NUMI-813269 format. One record per residue: residue in one letter; x, y, z of N, C-alpha, C, O in turn. Coordinates in Angstrom, 2 decimals. Example, Ala and Ser with C-alpha at 12.3 -4.5 7.8 and 13.67 -1.06 7.14 Angstrom:
<keza "A" <13.19 -5.69 7.80> <12.30 -4.50 7.80> <13.20 -3.30 7.80> <14.24 -3.32 8.46>>
<keza "S" <12.85 -2.25 7.08> <13.67 -1.06 7.14> <12.90 0.03 7.87> <13.41 1.14 8.04>>
END
This chain:
<keza "M" <0.85 -1.19 0.00> <0.00 0.00 0.00> <0.89 1.24 0.00> <1.82 1.33 0.79>>
<keza "S" <0.61 2.21 -0.88> <1.41 3.42 -0.94> <0.97 4.39 0.16> <-0.10 4.25 0.75>>
<keza "H" <1.82 5.37 0.41> <1.55 6.33 1.47> <1.26 7.71 0.89> <1.67 8.01 -0.24>>
<keza "V" <0.57 8.54 1.65> <0.30 9.93 1.28> <1.28 10.85 1.99> <1.82 11.78 1.39>>
<keza "L" <1.51 10.59 3.27> <2.42 11.40 4.08> <3.58 10.54 4.57> <3.46 9.33 4.72>>
<keza "S" <4.69 11.20 4.82> <5.83 10.59 5.50> <6.16 11.49 6.69> <5.54 12.54 6.88>>
<keza "K" <7.12 11.08 7.48> <7.52 11.92 8.61> <8.02 13.27 8.12> <7.64 14.31 8.65>>
<keza "S" <8.89 13.26 7.09> <9.44 14.52 6.61> <8.36 15.41 6.01> <8.40 16.63 6.18>>
<keza "R" <7.38 14.81 5.32> <6.29 15.61 4.77> <5.42 16.18 5.89> <4.94 17.32 5.79>>
<keza "Y" <5.22 15.41 6.93> <4.44 15.90 8.08> <5.12 17.12 8.69> <4.47 18.13 8.93>>
<keza "I" <6.42 17.02 8.94> <7.16 18.14 9.53> <7.16 19.33 8.58> <7.03 20.47 9.02>>
<keza "R" <7.30 19.08 7.28> <7.25 20.16 6.30> <5.90 20.85 6.34> <5.81 22.07 6.30>>
<keza "G" <4.83 20.05 6.43> <3.50 20.61 6.46> <3.22 21.43 7.70> <2.46 22.39 7.64>>
<keza "L" <3.81 21.06 8.82> <3.66 21.87 10.02> <4.26 23.26 9.81> <3.77 24.24 10.35>>
<keza "Q" <5.33 23.33 9.03> <5.99 24.60 8.78> <5.25 25.42 7.73> <5.09 26.63 7.87>>
<keza "C" <4.80 24.75 6.66> <4.13 25.48 5.57> <3.36 24.51 4.69> <3.92 23.53 4.20>>
<keza "H" <2.08 24.76 4.50> <1.26 23.89 3.66> <1.71 23.91 2.21> <1.67 22.90 1.52>>
<keza "R" <2.15 25.07 1.75> <2.58 25.17 0.35> <3.87 24.37 0.12> <4.02 23.71 -0.91>>
<keza "A" <4.77 24.43 1.09> <6.01 23.64 0.98> <5.70 22.15 0.96> <6.33 21.40 0.22>>
<keza "L" <4.74 21.72 1.75> <4.31 20.32 1.71> <3.81 19.96 0.32> <4.15 18.91 -0.21>>
<keza "Y" <3.00 20.82 -0.25> <2.45 20.56 -1.59> <3.58 20.42 -2.61> <3.54 19.52 -3.46>>
<keza "F" <4.56 21.29 -2.53> <5.71 21.21 -3.44> <6.51 19.92 -3.19> <6.99 19.30 -4.13>>
<keza "D" <6.64 19.53 -1.93> <7.36 18.30 -1.61> <6.76 17.09 -2.34> <7.47 16.19 -2.77>>
<keza "V" <5.44 17.11 -2.46> <4.75 15.97 -3.08> <4.77 16.07 -4.60> <5.02 15.08 -5.28>>
<keza "Y" <4.51 17.28 -5.14> <4.27 17.41 -6.58> <5.41 18.08 -7.35> <5.53 17.88 -8.56>>
<keza "E" <6.24 18.87 -6.68> <7.31 19.59 -7.37> <8.62 19.53 -6.58> <9.23 20.57 -6.34>>
<keza "P" <9.07 18.35 -6.18> <10.27 18.29 -5.33> <11.53 18.80 -6.02> <12.49 19.17 -5.35>>
<keza "K" <11.55 18.82 -7.36> <12.73 19.30 -8.07> <12.94 20.81 -7.90> <14.00 21.33 -8.22>>
<keza "L" <11.93 21.50 -7.39> <12.05 22.93 -7.15> <12.88 23.23 -5.89> <13.28 24.37 -5.67>>
<keza "A" <13.12 22.22 -5.09> <13.83 22.44 -3.82> <15.29 22.81 -4.05> <15.95 22.27 -4.94>>
<keza "H" <15.76 23.74 -3.25> <17.18 24.12 -3.28> <17.69 24.15 -1.85> <17.15 24.86 -1.00>>
<keza "Y" <18.74 23.38 -1.58> <19.33 23.31 -0.25> <20.69 23.99 -0.26> <21.51 23.75 -1.15>>
<keza "S" <20.92 24.83 0.72> <22.19 25.53 0.83> <23.30 24.56 1.21> <23.03 23.46 1.69>>
<keza "S" <24.54 24.98 1.01> <25.68 24.15 1.40> <25.69 23.92 2.90> <26.10 22.86 3.36>>
<keza "E" <25.23 24.91 3.67> <25.17 24.76 5.13> <24.16 23.68 5.51> <24.43 22.87 6.40>>
<keza "T" <23.01 23.68 4.85> <22.00 22.67 5.15> <22.49 21.28 4.77> <22.27 20.32 5.51>>
<keza "L" <23.14 21.17 3.61> <23.67 19.87 3.19> <24.73 19.37 4.15> <24.83 18.17 4.40>>
<keza "A" <25.53 20.28 4.70> <26.55 19.90 5.68> <25.89 19.37 6.95> <26.39 18.43 7.57>>
<keza "L" <24.77 19.99 7.34> <24.04 19.50 8.52> <23.47 18.11 8.27> <23.49 17.27 9.16>>
<keza "F" <22.97 17.87 7.07> <22.47 16.54 6.71> <23.58 15.49 6.86> <23.37 14.42 7.42>>
<keza "R" <24.77 15.83 6.34> <25.90 14.89 6.41> <26.30 14.63 7.85> <26.56 13.49 8.22>>
<keza "A" <26.34 15.67 8.66> <26.70 15.51 10.07> <25.67 14.63 10.78> <26.02 13.81 11.63>>
<keza "G" <24.41 14.81 10.43> <23.36 14.00 11.03> <23.50 12.53 10.68> <23.33 11.66 11.53>>
<keza "R" <23.82 12.25 9.42> <24.00 10.85 9.00> <25.21 10.22 9.71> <25.15 9.07 10.13>>
<keza "E" <26.29 10.99 9.83> <27.49 10.45 10.49> <27.21 10.15 11.96> <27.66 9.13 12.48>>
<keza "F" <26.48 11.04 12.64> <26.14 10.81 14.04> <25.24 9.58 14.17> <25.40 8.77 15.09>>
<keza "E" <24.30 9.45 13.24> <23.40 8.28 13.25> <24.20 6.99 13.06> <23.95 6.01 13.75>>
<keza "Y" <25.14 6.99 12.12> <25.96 5.80 11.88> <26.75 5.42 13.13> <26.91 4.24 13.45>>
<keza "T" <27.24 6.44 13.84> <28.02 6.18 15.06> <27.15 5.47 16.09> <27.59 4.52 16.74>>
<keza "Y" <25.92 5.95 16.25> <25.02 5.31 17.22> <24.66 3.89 16.78> <24.62 2.97 17.60>>
<keza "K" <24.40 3.71 15.50> <24.01 2.40 15.01> <25.13 1.37 15.16> <24.87 0.17 15.20>>
<keza "S" <26.36 1.84 15.23> <27.48 0.90 15.39> <27.40 0.16 16.72> <28.09 -0.84 16.91>>
<keza "L" <26.56 0.65 17.64> <26.36 -0.04 18.91> <25.53 -1.32 18.75> <25.42 -2.12 19.68>>
<keza "Y" <24.95 -1.50 17.55> <24.10 -2.67 17.28> <24.66 -3.43 16.07> <24.07 -3.38 14.99>>
<keza "P" <25.77 -4.13 16.25> <26.45 -4.77 15.10> <25.64 -5.89 14.46> <25.90 -6.24 13.31>>
<keza "N" <24.67 -6.45 15.16> <23.91 -7.58 14.61> <22.56 -7.16 14.04> <21.73 -8.01 13.71>>
<keza "A" <22.34 -5.87 13.92> <21.06 -5.39 13.40> <20.92 -5.67 11.91> <21.92 -5.83 11.20>>
<keza "K" <19.68 -5.73 11.46> <19.39 -5.86 10.03> <18.93 -4.50 9.51> <18.01 -3.90 10.07>>
<keza "D" <19.57 -4.03 8.44> <19.24 -2.73 7.86> <18.21 -2.92 6.75> <18.51 -3.49 5.70>>
<keza "V" <16.99 -2.45 7.00> <15.92 -2.62 6.03> <16.24 -1.87 4.73> <15.93 -2.36 3.64>>
<keza "S" <16.84 -0.70 4.85> <17.15 0.08 3.66> <18.19 -0.61 2.79> <18.16 -0.49 1.57>>
<keza "A" <19.11 -1.34 3.41> <20.11 -2.09 2.64> <19.45 -3.26 1.90> <19.90 -3.65 0.83>>
<keza "E" <18.40 -3.80 2.49> <17.70 -4.93 1.86> <16.82 -4.48 0.69> <16.74 -5.16 -0.33>>
<keza "L" <16.15 -3.33 0.86> <15.10 -2.95 -0.09> <15.39 -1.67 -0.87> <14.67 -1.36 -1.82>>
<keza "G" <16.43 -0.94 -0.52> <16.78 0.26 -1.26> <15.69 1.32 -1.23> <15.16 1.65 -0.17>>
<keza "R" <15.35 1.84 -2.41> <14.39 2.94 -2.51> <12.92 2.49 -2.49> <12.03 3.33 -2.56>>
<keza "S" <12.68 1.22 -2.40> <11.30 0.71 -2.44> <10.64 0.86 -1.07> <10.30 -0.13 -0.42>>
<keza "V" <10.48 2.12 -0.64> <10.07 2.37 0.75> <8.67 1.84 1.06> <8.38 1.50 2.21>>
<keza "D" <7.81 1.76 0.05> <6.47 1.24 0.34> <6.48 -0.26 0.63> <5.48 -0.82 1.07>>
<keza "S" <7.62 -0.90 0.39> <7.77 -2.32 0.75> <8.32 -2.50 2.16> <8.31 -3.61 2.69>>
<keza "Y" <8.78 -1.43 2.77> <9.40 -1.53 4.09> <8.46 -2.06 5.16> <8.87 -2.91 5.96>>
<keza "P" <7.20 -1.60 5.22> <6.34 -2.07 6.32> <6.11 -3.58 6.32> <6.18 -4.20 7.38>>
<keza "D" <5.84 -4.18 5.16> <5.62 -5.63 5.12> <6.88 -6.38 5.54> <6.82 -7.35 6.29>>
<keza "F" <8.04 -5.93 5.03> <9.31 -6.56 5.39> <9.55 -6.42 6.90> <9.95 -7.38 7.56>>
<keza "T" <9.30 -5.24 7.43> <9.47 -4.99 8.86> <8.58 -5.92 9.68> <9.02 -6.50 10.67>>
<keza "Q" <7.33 -6.04 9.27> <6.40 -6.90 10.02> <6.90 -8.33 10.06> <6.86 -8.97 11.11>>
<keza "R" <7.37 -8.84 8.94> <7.86 -10.22 8.92> <9.04 -10.40 9.87> <9.15 -11.42 10.55>>
<keza "Q" <9.91 -9.41 9.92> <11.06 -9.51 10.80> <10.65 -9.44 12.27> <11.16 -10.19 13.10>>
<keza "L" <9.74 -8.55 12.58> <9.35 -8.36 13.98> <8.52 -9.51 14.52> <8.50 -9.75 15.73>>
<keza "L" <7.85 -10.23 13.64> <7.04 -11.36 14.10> <7.85 -12.64 14.26> <7.31 -13.66 14.68>>
<keza "D" <9.13 -12.58 13.91> <10.02 -13.71 14.23> <10.17 -13.83 15.74> <10.09 -12.83 16.46>>
<keza "R" <10.38 -15.04 16.20> <10.59 -15.23 17.64> <11.94 -14.68 18.06> <12.88 -14.61 17.26>>
<keza "G" <12.02 -14.30 19.32> <13.29 -13.83 19.86> <13.51 -12.35 19.61> <12.64 -11.66 19.07>>
<keza "E" <14.67 -11.88 20.00> <15.00 -10.47 19.88> <15.35 -10.14 18.43> <16.03 -10.91 17.75>>
<keza "V" <14.88 -8.98 17.98> <15.15 -8.49 16.63> <15.56 -7.03 16.72> <14.93 -6.25 17.44>>
<keza "V" <16.61 -6.65 15.99> <17.02 -5.25 15.91> <17.04 -4.85 14.44> <17.67 -5.50 13.61>>
<keza "L" <16.33 -3.77 14.12> <16.22 -3.30 12.74> <16.64 -1.84 12.63> <16.36 -1.03 13.52>>
<keza "F" <17.31 -1.52 11.54> <17.56 -0.13 11.16> <16.59 0.25 10.06> <16.32 -0.55 9.16>>
<keza "E" <16.06 1.47 10.12> <15.15 2.00 9.09> <13.92 1.11 8.91> <13.47 0.87 7.79>>
<keza "A" <13.40 0.63 10.02> <12.17 -0.17 9.98> <11.01 0.70 9.52> <10.88 1.85 9.94>>
<keza "G" <10.17 0.14 8.64> <9.05 0.90 8.11> <7.74 0.57 8.79> <7.43 -0.60 9.02>>
<keza "F" <6.97 1.62 9.12> <5.65 1.44 9.71> <4.66 2.29 8.92> <4.95 3.44 8.60>>
<keza "L" <3.50 1.73 8.62> <2.46 2.41 7.86> <1.15 2.36 8.63> <0.71 1.29 9.05>>
<keza "F" <0.53 3.52 8.79> <-0.79 3.60 9.42> <-1.49 4.84 8.90> <-0.90 5.92 8.84>>
<keza "N" <-2.74 4.68 8.52> <-3.56 5.81 8.07> <-2.87 6.59 6.95> <-2.92 7.82 6.92>>
<keza "E" <-2.25 5.86 6.03> <-1.58 6.43 4.86> <-0.36 7.29 5.20> <0.06 8.12 4.41>>
<keza "V" <0.19 7.07 6.40> <1.41 7.76 6.81> <2.51 6.73 6.99> <2.33 5.75 7.72>>
<keza "L" <3.63 6.94 6.34> <4.78 6.03 6.42> <5.89 6.70 7.21> <6.26 7.84 6.94>>
<keza "V" <6.44 5.97 8.19> <7.62 6.46 8.92> <8.68 5.37 8.91> <8.37 4.18 8.92>>
<keza "L" <9.93 5.80 8.89> <11.07 4.89 8.98> <11.80 5.20 10.28> <12.27 6.31 10.48>>
<keza "A" <11.89 4.22 11.14> <12.49 4.40 12.46> <13.97 4.05 12.41> <14.35 3.02 11.83>>
<keza "D" <14.81 4.88 13.01> <16.26 4.67 12.94> <16.67 3.33 13.51> <17.32 2.53 12.83>>
<keza "V" <16.28 3.07 14.77> <16.65 1.81 15.42> <15.41 1.25 16.14> <14.80 1.94 16.96>>
<keza "V" <15.06 0.02 15.83> <13.92 -0.64 16.47> <14.42 -1.91 17.13> <15.06 -2.75 16.48>>
<keza "V" <14.14 -2.05 18.41> <14.57 -3.23 19.17> <13.34 -3.94 19.69> <12.59 -3.39 20.50>>
<keza "K" <13.12 -5.17 19.24> <12.02 -5.99 19.76> <12.60 -7.04 20.69> <13.46 -7.83 20.29>>
<keza "Q" <12.13 -7.04 21.92> <12.56 -8.03 22.90> <11.80 -9.34 22.68> <10.79 -9.37 21.97>>
<keza "A" <12.29 -10.40 23.27> <11.66 -11.71 23.12> <10.22 -11.72 23.65> <9.40 -12.53 23.20>>
<keza "D" <9.91 -10.82 24.61> <8.55 -10.79 25.18> <7.57 -10.00 24.32> <6.40 -9.86 24.69>>
<keza "G" <8.03 -9.47 23.18> <7.15 -8.73 22.29> <7.13 -7.25 22.49> <6.52 -6.53 21.69>>
<keza "N" <7.78 -6.74 23.54> <7.87 -5.31 23.75> <8.88 -4.70 22.77> <9.92 -5.29 22.50>>
<keza "V" <8.54 -3.53 22.26> <9.36 -2.86 21.24> <9.81 -1.50 21.74> <9.03 -0.74 22.32>>
<keza "A" <11.09 -1.18 21.51> <11.63 0.14 21.80> <12.13 0.76 20.50> <12.74 0.08 19.68>>
<keza "I" <11.87 2.04 20.33> <12.35 2.78 19.16> <13.32 3.85 19.62> <13.05 4.57 20.58>>
<keza "H" <14.45 3.95 18.92> <15.45 4.99 19.19> <15.58 5.84 17.94> <16.05 5.38 16.91>>
<keza "E" <15.16 7.09 18.05> <15.31 8.04 16.94> <16.54 8.89 17.21> <16.68 9.47 18.29>>
<keza "V" <17.44 8.97 16.23> <18.75 9.59 16.44> <18.79 10.96 15.79> <18.48 11.12 14.61>>
<keza "K" <19.19 11.97 16.58> <19.32 13.34 16.12> <20.71 13.86 16.48> <21.22 13.58 17.57>>
<keza "S" <21.31 14.62 15.58> <22.68 15.07 15.82> <22.77 16.37 16.60> <23.87 16.77 16.98>>
<keza "G" <21.65 17.03 16.86> <21.67 18.27 17.62> <22.10 18.05 19.06> <22.04 16.93 19.57>>
<keza "S" <22.53 19.12 19.70> <23.05 19.02 21.06> <22.01 19.35 22.13> <22.34 19.42 23.31>>
<keza "R" <20.76 19.56 21.72> <19.69 19.79 22.70> <18.39 19.25 22.13> <18.22 19.11 20.92>>
<keza "L" <17.48 18.96 23.02> <16.18 18.44 22.63> <15.28 19.61 22.23> <14.93 20.43 23.08>>
<keza "T" <14.91 19.69 20.97> <14.12 20.81 20.49> <12.65 20.42 20.34> <12.30 19.24 20.35>>
<keza "E" <11.80 21.43 20.22> <10.38 21.19 20.02> <10.13 20.45 18.71> <9.21 19.63 18.63>>
<keza "T" <10.94 20.73 17.70> <10.80 20.03 16.43> <11.10 18.55 16.59> <10.44 17.71 15.97>>
<keza "Y" <12.08 18.21 17.42> <12.38 16.80 17.67> <11.18 16.12 18.34> <10.86 14.97 18.04>>
<keza "V" <10.52 16.84 19.25> <9.36 16.27 19.93> <8.23 16.03 18.94> <7.56 15.00 18.99>>
<keza "R" <8.01 16.98 18.04> <6.96 16.81 17.02> <7.30 15.66 16.09> <6.42 14.88 15.71>>
<keza "D" <8.56 15.57 15.73> <9.05 14.47 14.89> <8.77 13.13 15.56> <8.25 12.20 14.93>>
<keza "A" <9.10 13.04 16.84> <8.87 11.81 17.60> <7.38 11.49 17.69> <6.98 10.33 17.63>>
<keza "S" <6.57 12.52 17.85> <5.13 12.31 18.06> <4.46 11.66 16.85> <3.63 10.77 17.01>>
<keza "V" <4.82 12.11 15.64> <4.19 11.50 14.46> <4.72 10.09 14.25> <3.98 9.21 13.82>>
<keza "Q" <6.00 9.86 14.55> <6.52 8.50 14.44> <5.82 7.58 15.43> <5.47 6.44 15.10>>
<keza "Y" <5.63 8.06 16.65> <4.97 7.25 17.67> <3.53 6.92 17.23> <3.09 5.78 17.34>>
<keza "Y" <2.82 7.93 16.73> <1.43 7.74 16.28> <1.33 6.60 15.27> <0.45 5.74 15.38>>
<keza "V" <2.22 6.60 14.30> <2.19 5.57 13.27> <2.65 4.22 13.82> <1.99 3.20 13.63>>
<keza "A" <3.79 4.23 14.52> <4.38 2.97 14.97> <3.52 2.26 16.01> <3.36 1.04 15.95>>
<keza "V" <2.96 3.00 16.96> <2.19 2.36 18.02> <0.96 1.66 17.44> <0.57 0.59 17.90>>
<keza "N" <0.34 2.28 16.44> <-0.84 1.67 15.81> <-0.46 0.50 14.91> <-1.15 -0.52 14.89>>
<keza "A" <0.64 0.64 14.17> <1.08 -0.46 13.31> <1.50 -1.67 14.13> <1.19 -2.81 13.79>>
<keza "L" <2.21 -1.42 15.23> <2.64 -2.52 16.09> <1.47 -3.19 16.79> <1.45 -4.40 16.97>>
<keza "R" <0.49 -2.39 17.18> <-0.69 -2.97 17.83> <-1.40 -3.93 16.89> <-1.90 -4.97 17.32>>
<keza "A" <-1.44 -3.58 15.60> <-2.06 -4.47 14.62> <-1.29 -5.78 14.46> <-1.85 -6.79 14.03>>
<keza "M" <0.00 -5.76 14.81> <0.82 -6.98 14.76> <0.74 -7.78 16.06> <1.28 -8.89 16.15>>
<keza "G" <0.07 -7.22 17.07> <0.04 -7.88 18.37> <1.25 -7.57 19.21> <1.56 -8.29 20.15>>
<keza "L" <1.96 -6.49 18.87> <3.16 -6.08 19.61> <2.89 -4.76 20.32> <1.95 -4.03 20.00>>
<keza "R" <3.74 -4.47 21.30> <3.55 -3.27 22.12> <4.77 -2.36 22.01> <5.90 -2.79 22.22>>
<keza "L" <4.52 -1.08 21.69> <5.58 -0.08 21.69> <5.73 0.43 23.12> <4.92 1.24 23.58>>
<keza "S" <6.75 -0.03 23.80> <6.90 0.29 25.23> <7.67 1.57 25.48> <7.43 2.25 26.47>>
<keza "T" <8.61 1.91 24.58> <9.47 3.06 24.81> <9.79 3.74 23.49> <10.08 3.09 22.48>>
<keza "F" <9.74 5.08 23.50> <10.21 5.86 22.35> <11.24 6.86 22.86> <10.91 7.80 23.59>>
<keza "D" <12.49 6.64 22.47> <13.60 7.50 22.90> <14.10 8.35 21.74> <14.11 7.91 20.59>>
<keza "V" <14.50 9.57 22.05> <15.28 10.39 21.13> <16.71 10.43 21.64> <16.96 10.82 22.78>>
<keza "V" <17.63 10.02 20.79> <19.06 10.01 21.12> <19.69 11.22 20.44> <19.58 11.38 19.23>>
<keza "Y" <20.36 12.07 21.22> <20.98 13.25 20.62> <22.39 13.46 21.17> <22.83 12.75 22.07>>
<keza "N" <23.08 14.43 20.60> <24.49 14.65 20.89> <24.67 15.29 22.27> <24.04 16.31 22.57>>
<keza "N" <25.52 14.70 23.10> <25.76 15.30 24.42> <26.83 16.39 24.39> <27.21 16.93 25.43>>
<keza "G" <27.31 16.70 23.18> <28.31 17.74 23.03> <29.73 17.31 23.29> <30.66 18.10 23.15>>
<keza "E" <29.90 16.05 23.67> <31.24 15.55 23.98> <31.53 14.27 23.18> <32.37 13.46 23.57>>
<keza "G" <30.84 14.12 22.08> <31.06 12.94 21.25> <30.28 11.72 21.68> <30.43 10.65 21.10>>
<keza "G" <29.44 11.86 22.69> <28.62 10.75 23.18> <27.15 11.03 22.97> <26.77 11.89 22.18>>
<keza "F" <26.32 10.29 23.69> <24.88 10.32 23.45> <24.11 10.70 24.71> <24.42 10.23 25.81>>
<keza "S" <23.11 11.54 24.53> <22.10 11.79 25.55> <20.81 11.13 25.08> <20.53 11.08 23.88>>
<keza "V" <20.03 10.64 26.02> <18.80 9.92 25.67> <17.63 10.55 26.42> <17.68 10.71 27.64>>
<keza "A" <16.58 10.89 25.68> <15.35 11.42 26.27> <14.21 10.47 25.96> <13.92 10.19 24.80>>
<keza "D" <13.56 9.96 27.00> <12.40 9.09 26.83> <11.18 9.99 26.63> <10.74 10.68 27.56>>
<keza "L" <10.63 9.98 25.42> <9.50 10.85 25.08> <8.18 10.07 24.98> <7.21 10.56 24.40>>
<keza "T" <8.16 8.88 25.55> <6.97 8.03 25.44> <5.72 8.74 25.94> <4.69 8.74 25.26>>
<keza "V" <5.79 9.33 27.12> <4.60 9.99 27.70> <4.19 11.18 26.86> <3.00 11.36 26.58>>
<keza "E" <5.16 12.01 26.45> <4.84 13.17 25.61> <4.17 12.74 24.31> <3.23 13.39 23.85>>
<keza "C" <4.65 11.67 23.72> <4.06 11.17 22.47> <2.65 10.64 22.69> <1.78 10.84 21.84>>
<keza "Q" <2.42 9.98 23.80> <1.08 9.48 24.10> <0.09 10.64 24.26> <-1.04 10.57 23.78>>
<keza "V" <0.52 11.69 24.94> <-0.34 12.85 25.16> <-0.68 13.53 23.83> <-1.77 14.08 23.67>>
<keza "A" <0.26 13.50 22.89> <0.08 14.20 21.61> <-0.72 13.42 20.58> <-0.97 13.94 19.49>>
<keza "L" <-1.14 12.19 20.88> <-1.77 11.33 19.87> <-2.98 11.98 19.20> <-3.14 11.91 17.98>>
<keza "G" <-3.82 12.61 19.98> <-5.02 13.23 19.41> <-4.68 14.38 18.47> <-5.25 14.49 17.39>>
<keza "D" <-3.75 15.22 18.89> <-3.33 16.35 18.04> <-2.70 15.85 16.75> <-2.94 16.41 15.68>>
<keza "V" <-1.88 14.81 16.86> <-1.23 14.28 15.66> <-2.27 13.72 14.70> <-2.20 13.96 13.49>>
<keza "A" <-3.23 12.99 15.21> <-4.27 12.41 14.36> <-5.02 13.50 13.60> <-5.30 13.35 12.41>>
<keza "R" <-5.36 14.60 14.28> <-6.07 15.70 13.62> <-5.18 16.37 12.57> <-5.65 16.72 11.48>>
<keza "T" <-3.91 16.54 12.89> <-2.99 17.19 11.94> <-2.77 16.32 10.71> <-2.67 16.83 9.60>>
<keza "V" <-2.70 15.02 10.91> <-2.54 14.11 9.77> <-3.69 14.29 8.78> <-3.46 14.37 7.58>>
<keza "E" <-4.92 14.35 9.28> <-6.07 14.52 8.38> <-6.01 15.86 7.67> <-6.34 15.96 6.49>>
<keza "E" <-5.59 16.90 8.38> <-5.46 18.23 7.79> <-4.43 18.23 6.66> <-4.67 18.79 5.59>>
<keza "L" <-3.28 17.60 6.90> <-2.21 17.60 5.91> <-2.55 16.69 4.72> <-2.13 16.97 3.60>>
<keza "K" <-3.28 15.62 4.96> <-3.72 14.79 3.85> <-4.66 15.58 2.93> <-4.63 15.41 1.71>>
<keza "D" <-5.50 16.42 3.51> <-6.37 17.28 2.70> <-5.54 18.25 1.85> <-5.88 18.51 0.70>>
<keza "V" <-4.46 18.77 2.43> <-3.58 19.67 1.68> <-3.00 18.96 0.46> <-3.02 19.49 -0.65>>
<keza "V" <-2.48 17.76 0.68> <-1.85 16.99 -0.39> <-2.85 16.64 -1.49> <-2.50 16.61 -2.67>>
<keza "Q" <-4.07 16.38 -1.10> <-5.07 15.92 -2.06> <-5.91 17.05 -2.65> <-6.85 16.81 -3.41>>
<keza "G" <-5.56 18.30 -2.31> <-6.29 19.45 -2.81> <-5.50 20.24 -3.84> <-4.63 19.70 -4.53>>
<keza "F" <-5.81 21.55 -3.93> <-5.12 22.43 -4.85> <-3.93 23.08 -4.14> <-3.85 23.08 -2.91>>
<keza "E" <-3.01 23.64 -4.94> <-1.83 24.28 -4.35> <-2.25 25.40 -3.41> <-2.95 26.33 -3.82>>
<keza "P" <-1.84 25.34 -2.13> <-2.19 26.40 -1.18> <-1.48 27.70 -1.54> <-0.36 27.69 -2.05>>
<keza "Q" <-2.14 28.79 -1.27> <-1.52 30.11 -1.44> <-1.13 30.63 -0.06> <-2.00 30.95 0.76>>
<keza "V" <0.15 30.71 0.19> <0.67 31.09 1.52> <1.61 32.27 1.36> <2.52 32.23 0.53>>
<keza "E" <1.39 33.32 2.12> <2.26 34.50 2.08> <3.61 34.18 2.70> <3.72 33.34 3.59>>
<keza "L" <4.64 34.86 2.21> <5.97 34.73 2.82> <5.94 35.29 4.23> <5.19 36.21 4.54>>
<keza "G" <6.78 34.70 5.09> <6.80 35.16 6.48> <7.86 34.44 7.28> <8.72 33.77 6.70>>
<keza "P" <7.82 34.56 8.60> <8.83 33.93 9.46> <8.91 32.42 9.27> <9.97 31.82 9.48>>
<keza "H" <7.79 31.80 8.88> <7.80 30.34 8.69> <8.72 29.91 7.54> <9.04 28.73 7.42>>
<keza "C" <9.15 30.85 6.70> <10.05 30.51 5.59> <11.45 30.14 6.08> <12.24 29.56 5.34>>
<keza "S" <11.76 30.49 7.32> <13.09 30.18 7.86> <13.07 29.45 9.19> <14.12 29.05 9.68>>
<keza "Q" <11.88 29.28 9.78> <11.79 28.64 11.09> <10.77 27.50 11.05> <9.69 27.67 10.50>>
<keza "P" <11.09 26.34 11.64> <12.35 26.03 12.33> <13.51 25.68 11.41> <14.65 25.55 11.86>>
<keza "Y" <13.22 25.53 10.08> <14.28 25.22 9.13> <14.16 26.16 7.93> <13.06 26.60 7.61>>
<keza "P" <15.28 26.48 7.27> <15.20 27.24 6.02> <14.41 26.43 4.98> <14.71 25.27 4.74>>
<keza "C" <13.41 27.06 4.37> <12.57 26.34 3.42> <13.30 26.18 2.09> <13.79 27.17 1.54>>
<keza "P" <13.38 24.98 1.56> <14.07 24.77 0.28> <13.32 25.33 -0.92> <13.85 25.35 -2.03>>
<keza "Y" <12.07 25.77 -0.71> <11.28 26.31 -1.80> <11.19 27.83 -1.75> <10.41 28.43 -2.50>>
<keza "L" <11.97 28.47 -0.90> <11.88 29.93 -0.74> <12.22 30.64 -2.05> <11.53 31.58 -2.43>>
<keza "D" <13.28 30.21 -2.73> <13.66 30.86 -3.99> <12.52 30.80 -5.01> <12.27 31.77 -5.73>>
<keza "H" <11.85 29.66 -5.07> <10.74 29.52 -6.00> <9.59 30.45 -5.62> <9.00 31.10 -6.49>>
<keza "C" <9.27 30.53 -4.34> <8.18 31.41 -3.91> <8.52 32.88 -4.14> <7.65 33.67 -4.49>>
<keza "L" <9.79 33.25 -3.95> <10.22 34.62 -4.22> <10.08 34.93 -5.70> <9.66 36.03 -6.07>>
<keza "A" <10.43 33.97 -6.55> <10.29 34.17 -8.00> <8.83 34.34 -8.39> <8.50 35.17 -9.24>>
<keza "L" <7.96 33.55 -7.79> <6.53 33.69 -8.06> <6.01 35.04 -7.63> <5.19 35.64 -8.31>>
<keza "K" <6.49 35.52 -6.49> <6.05 36.81 -6.00> <6.51 37.94 -6.92> <5.76 38.88 -7.20>>
<keza "R" <7.76 37.85 -7.39> <8.28 38.87 -8.30> <7.49 38.87 -9.62> <7.17 39.92 -10.18>>
<keza "A" <7.18 37.66 -10.10> <6.44 37.55 -11.35> <5.04 38.15 -11.22> <4.54 38.79 -12.14>>
<keza "A" <4.41 37.93 -10.06> <3.06 38.46 -9.84> <3.06 39.97 -9.73> <2.07 40.62 -10.07>>
<keza "A" <4.18 40.54 -9.24> <4.25 41.98 -9.04> <4.64 42.72 -10.32> <4.48 43.94 -10.40>>
<keza "S" <5.16 42.00 -11.30> <5.66 42.67 -12.53> <4.53 42.90 -13.54> <4.77 43.45 -14.62>>
END
């Protein structure tokens, strides 16, 4: 089953509905600065460092590549095996939202822990929102498998080359209703017409929008 939203699209939509629309229909319009690309690389390197703590894990992305809509079925088969299972980039699908979890650990008793890895040196509100949509999807997908999501941790940089861990399980549980409503709102955006959104502070917060140059060009064209 294909998805309508992903975690990144959800976060994009929280920042700007028009940017979400472009993410789905005009992704080639995106432009990322060298600074942003450097942050992406640093994030991947930090994630790899954390994943090295799990040498026996199975990497779903290495198995399936870009076929992300196949990740949930593959993940389910792995998690329903007996005994402990550790997966990288495990896919979960619920209500047409697909999320890929950095590290998923299933214990022999069926309890599941998710570790989402962030390279920042502090726990930000955006990280909490990111965790909340992942929890919403994963907890429902796991419940359908007869498994329990017991813990959702965000792992971030302690500033000294090591890891800090924040258990956001309770915060994610509290946010379930808000996330469910936002998912329906953003699905309507994706399935509707291009939103008309004025430029403003949201163009740079919490992240620089990769579609800002395109929106500026549209504004200049409309004014000429």
